Structures are given as C-alpha cells and as structure tokens.
C-alpha positions as CSV (number, residue, x, y, z in Angstrom):
1,X,123.7,169.2,53.2
2,X,125.8,172.4,53.2
3,X,127.3,174.1,56.2
4,X,125.1,176.7,56.6
5,X,121.7,174.6,57.0
6,X,123.6,172.3,59.3
7,X,124.4,175.3,61.0
8,X,120.5,176.7,60.9
9,X,119.3,172.7,61.8
10,X,121.7,172.6,65.4
11,X,120.6,175.5,66.3
12,X,117.3,175.1,65.7
13,X,117.5,172.1,67.9
14,X,119.2,173.8,70.7
15,X,117.0,176.3,71.0
16,X,113.9,174.1,71.7
17,X,115.8,172.1,73.5
18,X,116.1,175.4,75.8
19,X,112.7,176.2,75.3
20,X,111.7,172.6,76.7
21,X,112.9,173.8,79.9
22,X,111.1,176.7,80.9
23,X,108.0,177.7,82.3
24,X,105.8,180.4,83.1
25,X,103.8,181.8,85.9
26,X,100.1,183.1,86.5
27,X,98.3,184.2,89.7
28,X,94.5,183.2,89.6
29,X,91.6,183.7,92.0
30,X,89.1,180.7,92.7
31,X,86.2,182.7,94.5
32,X,83.1,181.5,96.7
33,X,80.6,183.0,98.2
34,X,78.6,181.4,100.9
35,X,75.3,182.7,102.6
36,X,75.4,182.1,106.2
37,X,72.2,181.8,108.1
38,X,73.1,181.9,112.2
39,X,71.3,180.9,115.2
40,X,73.1,182.6,117.4
41,X,75.6,180.2,120.4
42,X,74.7,177.2,117.2
43,X,77.3,175.4,114.8
44,X,76.5,176.8,111.4
45,X,78.1,174.5,108.4
46,X,78.2,175.8,104.5
47,X,79.6,174.1,101.7
48,X,80.1,175.8,98.4
49,X,81.3,173.4,95.3
50,X,84.0,174.9,93.7
51,X,85.0,173.4,89.5
52,X,88.5,174.6,88.2
53,X,87.2,174.3,85.0
54,X,84.7,177.5,85.3
55,X,85.8,178.8,88.4
56,X,89.4,179.3,87.2
57,X,89.4,178.9,83.8
58,X,93.1,180.0,82.5
59,X,94.7,178.0,85.5
60,X,92.8,174.8,84.0
61,X,93.6,174.8,80.4
62,X,97.2,174.0,81.6
63,X,96.3,171.4,84.4
64,X,98.2,169.0,82.7
65,X,101.9,171.4,82.4
66,X,101.4,171.8,85.8
67,X,105.2,172.2,87.1
68,X,103.8,174.1,90.6
69,X,101.2,174.7,92.5
70,X,101.2,177.6,95.8
71,X,98.5,179.3,97.7
72,X,99.2,182.4,98.4
73,X,96.3,183.4,100.6
74,X,92.6,183.0,101.7
75,X,90.6,186.2,101.6
76,X,87.1,187.0,103.2
77,X,85.0,189.4,103.0
78,X,81.3,189.5,104.3
79,X,79.3,191.2,100.7
80,X,76.1,191.3,102.1
81,X,74.2,191.1,105.7
82,X,70.0,190.3,105.4
83,X,70.2,190.2,109.2
84,X,72.0,190.8,112.1
85,X,71.7,193.2,115.7
86,X,74.5,195.4,115.9
87,X,77.2,195.1,117.4
88,X,76.9,191.2,116.5
89,X,80.4,188.7,116.4
90,X,81.3,185.1,114.9
91,X,84.2,183.0,114.5
92,X,85.1,179.5,112.8
93,X,86.5,178.2,110.2
94,X,87.4,177.6,106.8
95,X,87.8,174.0,105.2
96,X,88.6,172.0,101.8
97,X,86.8,169.2,100.7
98,X,87.7,166.7,98.8
99,X,84.6,165.0,96.6
100,X,85.8,161.9,98.0
101,X,83.0,161.1,100.6
102,X,85.8,159.5,103.3
103,X,88.6,161.7,103.2
104,X,88.4,164.0,105.9
105,X,88.1,168.4,105.4
106,X,91.5,170.5,106.0
107,X,91.1,173.0,107.4
108,X,92.3,176.8,105.7
109,X,92.4,178.8,108.6
110,X,90.3,179.9,111.6
111,X,88.8,183.3,112.6
112,X,87.8,184.5,116.0
113,X,85.1,187.6,116.9
114,X,84.9,188.9,113.9
115,X,82.3,191.8,113.2
116,X,79.3,190.9,111.2
117,X,79.6,194.2,109.2
118,X,79.2,195.2,105.5
119,X,82.9,194.8,104.4
120,X,84.8,193.4,107.0
121,X,87.4,191.4,105.3
122,X,90.0,188.8,107.3
123,X,92.9,187.1,105.9
124,X,93.4,183.1,107.4
125,X,96.5,182.0,107.6
126,X,97.1,178.8,104.8
127,X,98.2,175.3,106.1
128,X,99.8,172.4,103.5
129,X,96.5,170.2,103.5
130,X,95.1,173.1,101.8
131,X,97.1,172.8,98.4
132,X,97.0,169.1,98.4
133,X,93.1,169.1,97.7
134,X,93.2,171.7,95.2
135,X,96.4,170.3,93.4
136,X,94.5,167.1,93.3
137,X,91.6,168.9,92.0
138,X,93.7,170.4,89.0
139,X,94.9,167.0,88.1
140,X,91.5,165.1,88.5
141,X,88.1,166.5,87.1
142,X,88.3,170.3,88.8
143,X,85.8,169.8,92.1
144,X,86.5,170.4,95.5
145,X,84.3,172.2,97.9
146,X,85.2,175.3,100.3
147,X,83.3,174.6,103.7
148,X,82.4,177.1,106.4
149,X,81.9,176.6,109.6
150,X,81.5,178.6,112.8
151,X,79.4,180.1,115.3
152,X,77.3,184.0,115.9
153,X,76.9,185.2,119.3
154,X,73.2,186.6,118.1
155,X,70.8,185.6,115.0
156,X,72.8,186.3,111.8
157,X,72.4,185.9,107.9
158,X,75.2,187.4,105.8
159,X,77.3,186.2,102.6
160,X,81.1,186.0,102.7
161,X,83.0,185.8,99.8
162,X,86.1,183.4,100.0
163,X,88.6,184.1,97.6
164,X,91.7,181.9,97.0
165,X,94.7,183.8,95.8
166,X,97.2,181.3,93.8
167,X,100.4,180.4,91.4
168,X,100.8,178.0,89.0
169,X,104.3,177.4,87.6
170,X,103.4,175.4,84.5
171,X,105.9,174.1,81.6
172,X,105.6,176.3,78.3
173,X,106.1,172.8,75.8
C-alpha cells in the first residue's frame, strides 16, 4: 500500500469516527381530537388512543436511534361546537396514560374557567412524568393515550384538539 492510500484510509476512518458521534434534531407534533359531551357540573372523561407510528411517522422512523426526547408544549384548541350555551365555561385536566392497566395516569396540566367558544386556545404547563410515558411508547409499541377529564358549568358538546409539540434528538449513524 502506498503512502497516499494510507493517508486516504486514515482520513476516511477518522471521518467515520466523527460522524458516529453526530446527531440531528427534528421537531414533531402529535395531534389528538377529542369529542366532549358534558352534562353541566358532572365530571366527564374522554380518551384518545395515540399511535406514534401513524401519528408521528418522522419521529417513529428514528425510534431506535433516540438520544433525547423533549416535550416542548401542549396546546389545546376548541375546534368544534356541537352545542353549548352562551357564556358556558369549563375546566379540567389533561393526562397521559400508558396501555398498562395498572399504571396510573400522569397529568400534563390543568385549566380552569375557560370559555367554551370556537377557537378558544390554551397552553398547558408540562410535568416531567408525562415525558416518560411518551419516551416509553417510542421505545415500545408506540402507543399511549391522551385523556381529558373535567366539568362544564352547563351542558356542552364540543371538540378539542390537543397537540403535543416535541423535539427528538437522534444519532445519525
């Protein structure tokens, strides 16, 4: 082997070592639309199954190379009013739930006295335990649930779209 081929081989190997430590970050969102049918003053509970393979395919395609996952924010928006009295308000909690029946739900955050009006938007404060559920789903079968519980002052039937905004840092090689 001549000197030029040895230098080229060394350069190639050192480049591969550098690339092995490289990573890339992608932003992705997981949407879930829940239909709430609330009898005023009575606690409601609505559940939506999430499948990361279907709902976040870009993130799912990198599941075996995850270095770090972060939950940036959770946003809720009323996207449909089927029926609700003018001036009606509601409050509640958004949860994440694993598919394991004995694991407790983890609260994402709460909201109170929010008007039930088309386009009403709220951002929910995050908890660290919620990220564990998403991370475990990403390492497992990709499934978890979003649960909304709450009450309205008067009867209401409406749709809320929750969107989990996340960042995924993954290894390139």
